[in-house]
C-alpha positions as CSV (number, residue, x, y, z in Angstrom):
1,M,186.1,-20.7,-10.9
2,V,186.9,-20.0,-7.0
3,T,188.6,-16.7,-6.6
4,M,190.5,-16.0,-3.2
5,G,189.0,-13.2,-1.1
6,Q,185.6,-13.5,-2.8
7,C,182.3,-14.3,-0.7
8,Y,179.9,-17.0,-1.8
9,Y,176.9,-16.1,0.0
10,N,174.4,-17.0,-2.9
11,E,175.8,-20.4,-3.5
12,T,174.0,-23.6,-2.5
13,I,174.8,-26.0,-0.1
14,G,176.1,-28.6,-2.7
15,F,178.9,-26.1,-3.7
16,F,180.3,-25.9,-0.1
17,Y,180.1,-29.7,0.1
18,N,181.8,-30.3,-3.0
19,N,184.6,-27.9,-2.0
20,S,185.3,-29.8,1.1
21,G,185.0,-33.1,-0.6
22,K,182.0,-34.3,1.7
23,E,179.4,-36.4,-0.2
24,L,175.9,-35.2,-0.4
25,S,173.8,-38.0,-1.1
26,S,170.7,-37.4,-3.2
27,H,169.0,-40.6,-1.9
28,W,168.6,-42.4,1.4
29,R,171.3,-44.9,1.7
30,P,171.4,-47.8,4.4
31,K,173.9,-46.1,6.3
32,D,171.8,-42.8,6.5
33,L,168.7,-44.9,7.6
34,V,170.8,-46.6,10.4
35,V,172.0,-43.1,11.6
36,V,168.5,-41.6,11.6
37,A,166.8,-44.6,13.4
38,L,169.4,-44.6,16.0
39,G,169.4,-40.7,16.2
40,L,165.6,-40.6,16.6
41,T,165.7,-43.2,19.3
42,V,168.3,-41.5,21.3
43,S,166.8,-38.1,20.9
44,V,163.4,-39.4,22.1
45,L,165.0,-41.1,25.2
46,V,166.8,-37.7,25.9
47,L,163.7,-35.8,25.6
48,L,161.7,-38.2,28.0
49,T,164.7,-38.5,30.6
50,N,165.5,-35.0,30.9
51,L,161.8,-33.8,31.2
52,L,161.3,-36.2,34.0
53,V,164.3,-34.8,35.8
54,I,163.0,-31.3,35.4
55,A,159.6,-32.3,36.4
56,A,161.0,-33.9,39.4
57,I,163.2,-31.0,40.4
58,A,160.1,-28.8,40.0
59,S,157.5,-30.8,41.9
60,N,159.8,-31.8,45.0
61,R,160.5,-28.8,47.4
62,R,163.5,-30.5,48.7
63,F,165.2,-29.9,45.3
64,H,164.5,-26.2,45.7
65,Q,168.0,-25.7,46.3
66,P,171.0,-23.8,44.4
67,I,172.9,-27.0,43.7
68,Y,169.6,-28.5,42.0
69,Y,169.1,-25.3,40.1
70,L,172.5,-26.4,38.3
71,L,171.2,-30.0,37.9
72,G,168.0,-28.5,36.4
73,N,170.0,-26.4,34.2
74,L,171.9,-29.5,32.9
75,A,168.7,-31.2,32.4
76,A,167.3,-28.0,30.4
77,A,170.6,-27.9,28.4
78,D,170.4,-31.8,27.6
79,L,166.7,-31.4,26.8
80,F,167.7,-28.6,24.1
81,A,170.4,-30.8,22.9
82,G,167.6,-33.6,22.1
83,V,165.6,-31.1,20.5
84,A,168.6,-29.8,18.4
85,Y,169.6,-33.5,17.6
86,L,165.9,-34.2,16.5
87,F,165.9,-31.3,14.3
88,L,169.2,-32.5,12.6
89,M,167.6,-35.9,12.1
90,F,164.6,-34.5,10.1
91,H,167.1,-32.3,8.1
92,T,169.7,-34.9,7.0
93,G,170.5,-37.2,4.4
94,P,169.0,-36.1,1.0
95,R,167.4,-33.3,2.7
96,T,170.5,-31.5,3.5
97,A,170.9,-30.4,-0.1
98,R,167.6,-28.8,0.2
99,L,168.7,-26.5,3.0
100,S,169.4,-22.7,2.6
101,L,172.6,-21.3,4.0
102,R,170.7,-19.9,6.8
103,G,169.0,-23.1,7.5
104,W,172.1,-25.2,7.6
105,F,173.5,-22.5,9.9
106,V,170.3,-22.9,12.2
107,R,170.8,-26.6,12.1
108,Q,174.3,-26.5,13.2
109,G,174.1,-23.6,15.6
110,L,171.3,-25.5,17.6
111,L,173.7,-28.2,18.0
112,D,176.8,-26.3,19.1
113,T,174.6,-24.0,21.7
114,S,173.0,-27.2,23.3
115,L,176.2,-29.2,23.5
116,T,178.3,-26.1,24.6
117,A,175.6,-25.4,27.3
118,S,175.8,-29.1,28.6
119,V,179.5,-29.1,28.6
120,A,179.8,-26.0,30.5
121,T,177.1,-26.8,32.9
122,L,179.0,-29.9,33.9
123,L,182.1,-27.7,34.7
124,A,179.8,-25.4,36.9
125,I,178.5,-28.4,38.8
126,A,181.9,-29.7,39.5
127,V,183.0,-26.1,40.7
128,E,180.0,-25.9,43.0
129,R,180.3,-29.4,44.5
130,H,184.1,-28.5,45.1
131,R,183.0,-25.4,46.8
132,S,180.4,-27.1,48.9
133,V,182.9,-30.0,50.0
134,M,185.7,-27.6,51.0
135,A,183.2,-25.1,53.1
136,V,181.1,-28.2,54.4
137,Q,177.9,-26.3,53.3
138,L,174.5,-27.1,53.1
139,H,172.9,-26.9,49.8
140,S,170.5,-24.2,50.9
141,R,173.4,-22.1,52.0
142,L,175.0,-21.9,48.6
143,P,174.7,-18.4,47.4
144,R,171.5,-18.3,45.0
145,G,172.9,-15.3,43.1
146,R,176.2,-17.2,42.6
147,V,174.5,-20.1,41.1
148,I,172.2,-17.9,38.7
149,M,175.2,-16.0,37.7
150,L,176.8,-19.3,36.8
151,I,173.9,-20.4,34.8
152,V,173.6,-17.2,33.1
153,G,177.2,-17.4,32.2
154,V,176.9,-20.8,30.8
155,W,174.2,-19.9,28.5
156,V,175.9,-16.6,27.3
157,A,179.1,-18.7,26.4
158,A,176.8,-21.6,24.8
159,L,174.9,-18.8,22.7
160,G,178.2,-17.1,21.7
161,L,179.6,-20.2,20.4
162,G,176.5,-21.3,18.6
163,L,175.8,-17.8,17.1
164,L,179.6,-17.0,16.0
165,P,179.7,-19.3,13.1
166,A,176.4,-17.8,11.2
167,H,177.9,-14.3,11.7
168,S,181.6,-14.3,11.3
169,W,183.3,-17.6,12.1
170,H,182.4,-19.3,8.8
171,C,184.3,-20.0,5.7
172,L,182.1,-18.4,3.0
173,C,184.6,-15.9,2.1
174,A,187.7,-18.2,2.6
175,L,186.9,-21.5,1.0
176,D,190.5,-22.9,1.8
177,R,189.7,-22.8,5.4
178,C,186.6,-24.7,5.2
179,S,186.3,-27.9,7.4
180,R,185.3,-31.3,5.9
181,M,183.0,-32.3,8.6
182,A,180.9,-29.0,8.7
183,P,181.6,-27.7,5.1
184,L,180.3,-24.1,5.8
185,L,182.4,-23.7,9.0
186,S,186.1,-22.6,9.4
187,R,188.5,-25.2,10.6
188,S,189.8,-23.0,13.4
189,Y,186.2,-23.0,14.8
190,L,186.3,-26.9,15.1
191,A,189.9,-26.9,16.6
192,V,188.7,-24.1,19.3
193,W,185.4,-26.2,20.1
194,A,187.4,-29.3,20.7
195,L,190.1,-27.5,22.8
196,S,187.6,-26.0,24.9
197,S,185.8,-29.2,25.6
198,L,189.5,-30.8,26.2
199,L,190.2,-27.7,28.7
200,V,186.8,-28.6,30.6
201,F,187.6,-32.0,31.1
202,L,191.0,-31.2,32.5
203,L,189.4,-29.0,34.9
204,M,186.9,-31.4,36.1
205,V,189.7,-34.0,36.5
206,A,191.5,-31.6,38.7
207,V,188.4,-30.4,40.6
208,Y,187.2,-34.1,41.3
209,T,190.5,-35.2,42.1
210,R,190.8,-32.6,44.7
211,I,187.5,-33.6,45.9
212,F,188.5,-37.1,46.4
213,F,191.6,-36.6,48.1
214,Y,189.9,-34.3,50.6
215,V,187.1,-36.5,51.3
216,R,189.4,-39.5,51.7
217,R,191.7,-37.7,54.2
218,R,188.8,-36.7,56.3
219,V,187.0,-39.9,56.3
220,Q,190.4,-41.6,57.3
221,R,190.9,-39.2,60.2
222,M,187.4,-40.0,61.3
223,A,188.0,-43.8,60.9
224,E,191.1,-43.6,63.2
225,H,189.0,-43.1,66.2
226,V,187.0,-46.3,65.7
227,S,187.6,-49.8,64.9
228,C,185.3,-50.4,62.1
229,H,187.6,-50.1,59.1
230,P,185.5,-51.9,56.5
231,R,183.1,-49.1,56.6
232,Y,185.9,-46.8,55.7
233,R,187.2,-49.0,52.8
234,E,183.5,-49.0,51.6
235,T,183.2,-45.1,51.8
236,T,186.5,-44.7,49.9
237,L,185.3,-47.3,47.2
238,N,181.9,-45.4,46.9
239,L,183.8,-42.4,46.3
240,V,186.0,-43.8,43.7
241,K,183.2,-45.2,41.8
242,T,181.4,-41.8,41.8
243,V,184.6,-40.2,40.5
244,V,185.1,-42.6,37.9
245,I,181.5,-42.8,36.7
246,I,181.4,-39.1,36.4
247,L,184.7,-38.7,34.4
248,G,184.5,-42.0,32.6
249,A,181.1,-41.0,31.1
250,F,182.5,-37.7,29.9
251,V,185.5,-39.5,28.3
252,V,183.5,-42.2,26.6
253,C,180.9,-40.0,25.1
254,W,183.1,-36.8,24.1
255,T,186.7,-38.0,23.5
256,P,186.0,-39.7,20.2
257,G,184.1,-36.7,18.7
258,Q,186.5,-34.3,20.1
259,V,189.4,-36.1,18.5
260,V,187.9,-36.0,14.9
261,L,186.8,-32.6,15.3
262,L,190.4,-31.5,16.2
263,L,192.0,-33.6,13.5
264,D,189.8,-31.9,11.3
265,G,190.3,-28.5,12.5
266,L,194.2,-29.1,12.3
267,G,193.6,-29.8,8.6
268,C,194.7,-33.5,8.7
269,K,194.2,-34.7,4.9
270,S,195.0,-38.3,5.6
271,C,192.5,-38.5,8.6
272,N,189.2,-40.2,7.2
273,V,187.2,-38.2,9.8
274,L,184.1,-38.4,7.6
275,A,183.7,-42.1,8.1
276,V,182.8,-42.0,11.7
277,E,181.8,-38.4,12.3
278,K,178.0,-39.0,12.3
279,Y,178.3,-42.1,14.9
280,F,180.7,-40.0,17.1
281,L,178.2,-37.1,17.0
282,L,175.5,-39.6,18.0
283,L,177.8,-40.6,20.9
284,A,178.0,-37.2,22.1
285,E,174.5,-36.6,21.9
286,A,173.9,-39.9,24.1
287,N,176.0,-38.0,26.7
288,S,172.7,-35.9,27.4
289,L,171.2,-39.4,28.3
290,V,174.0,-40.2,30.4
291,N,174.1,-37.2,32.3
292,A,170.5,-37.7,33.6
293,V,171.6,-41.3,34.9
294,V,174.9,-40.0,36.5
295,Y,173.8,-36.7,37.9
296,S,170.2,-37.3,39.0
297,C,168.9,-41.1,39.0
298,R,171.8,-42.1,41.4
299,D,170.2,-39.8,44.1
300,A,167.8,-41.7,46.2
301,E,165.3,-39.1,46.7
302,M,165.3,-38.2,43.2
303,R,164.5,-41.9,42.4
304,R,161.7,-41.6,44.9
305,T,160.3,-38.6,43.0
306,F,160.6,-40.4,39.7
307,R,158.3,-43.2,40.9
308,R,155.9,-40.9,42.3
309,L,155.6,-39.0,39.1
310,L,155.7,-42.1,36.9
311,C,153.0,-43.6,39.0
312,C,150.8,-40.5,38.7
313,R,149.9,-40.2,42.3
314,C,151.1,-38.9,45.5
315,L,152.8,-41.3,47.7
316,R,152.7,-40.4,51.5
317,P,156.4,-39.9,52.6
318,S,157.6,-42.9,54.3
319,T,159.1,-42.8,57.9
320,H,162.7,-43.2,56.7
321,E,162.5,-40.3,54.3
322,S,161.4,-37.9,57.0
323,V,164.5,-38.8,59.2
324,R,167.1,-36.2,59.8
325,Y,170.8,-36.9,59.9
326,T,173.5,-34.6,61.5
327,T,177.3,-34.8,61.3
328,S,179.0,-36.4,64.0
329,T,182.7,-37.6,64.4
330,H,181.0,-40.7,66.2
331,T,179.5,-41.7,63.0
332,G,182.4,-41.3,60.9
333,T,182.4,-44.9,59.8
334,S,179.2,-44.5,57.6
335,T,179.5,-45.2,54.0
336,R,177.8,-41.8,53.4
337,I,178.7,-38.3,55.0
338,M,175.2,-36.9,55.8
339,L,174.2,-33.3,55.6
340,P,171.7,-31.9,58.3
341,E,168.1,-30.8,57.6
342,N,167.4,-32.3,54.1
343,G,169.0,-35.9,54.9
344,H,171.0,-36.0,51.5
345,S,174.2,-37.5,51.7
346,L,177.6,-35.8,50.6
347,M,178.1,-38.7,48.4
348,D,174.9,-38.3,46.7
349,S,174.5,-34.7,46.5
350,T,177.9,-33.2,46.4
351,L,179.5,-36.0,44.3
């Protein structure tokens, strides 16, 4: 018999799953095998891709700039997410029932911490890109202390959200508040997590929208002094494509999971969130792979560094890699706004 106000620290995982109405399988079902196979594949790809990004940033001195510290932190967070999801894949299905309460909270905490760090870093990158564009600054002139504080803030927030459930934001003493998707967590935690991610997305939309209109006005003014309007249209289209890719990737990977988290957090009894939760979590994890493509692989210098690392030999820099570009109103029709010294374009490095 369940007594209100009583704590159940000595109960098994099965007790809480039964309380929430979530099935705890005793054998491997075809659905479990499919989820694990897909999960292991995605996890390995996430680990390899983000290790490559981190190695590229560490090995190329051109990337030793504050903005690339944030890209490196994003890769580290996504690498952590890959490890956390890999841990989940080895402790899911019938193995869930064998977990202790502490082990279950460790499994959940790893996921929450890594995914929170990844999402928070996406916002930090958007904020710093906005600052760079508005101030027309070089990457090297971004305050290193500011970027380091952003990174520290990201991990403090991530660790806070990841550790809170195990210490206080659970339902071990209030079974009526347990969620269905995560039977040991309070529904309010899921609702707050989902709303926080929605807030991050809205802030990213606001930041990138402001960047888009600012750059479009600037390029348009520069194009008024020349007759090559097709180049202006090409620049605008490239900018639109970049913004759509960044925001679209976030929406596709995160929106389904956030919707079911919010529905469960709000206590929707008629919503069949358990039927899709594992697949939507896998989609959110896939964002850690997409991030590497969207934020790093689209940079030409980063791709050259990848090729050098994968070929396991040091290629001599070609002539075009050493060319330095300068900003000029006479070159305003270029499809990229170039920054001096490092040869990286505003479109690649700032958007």
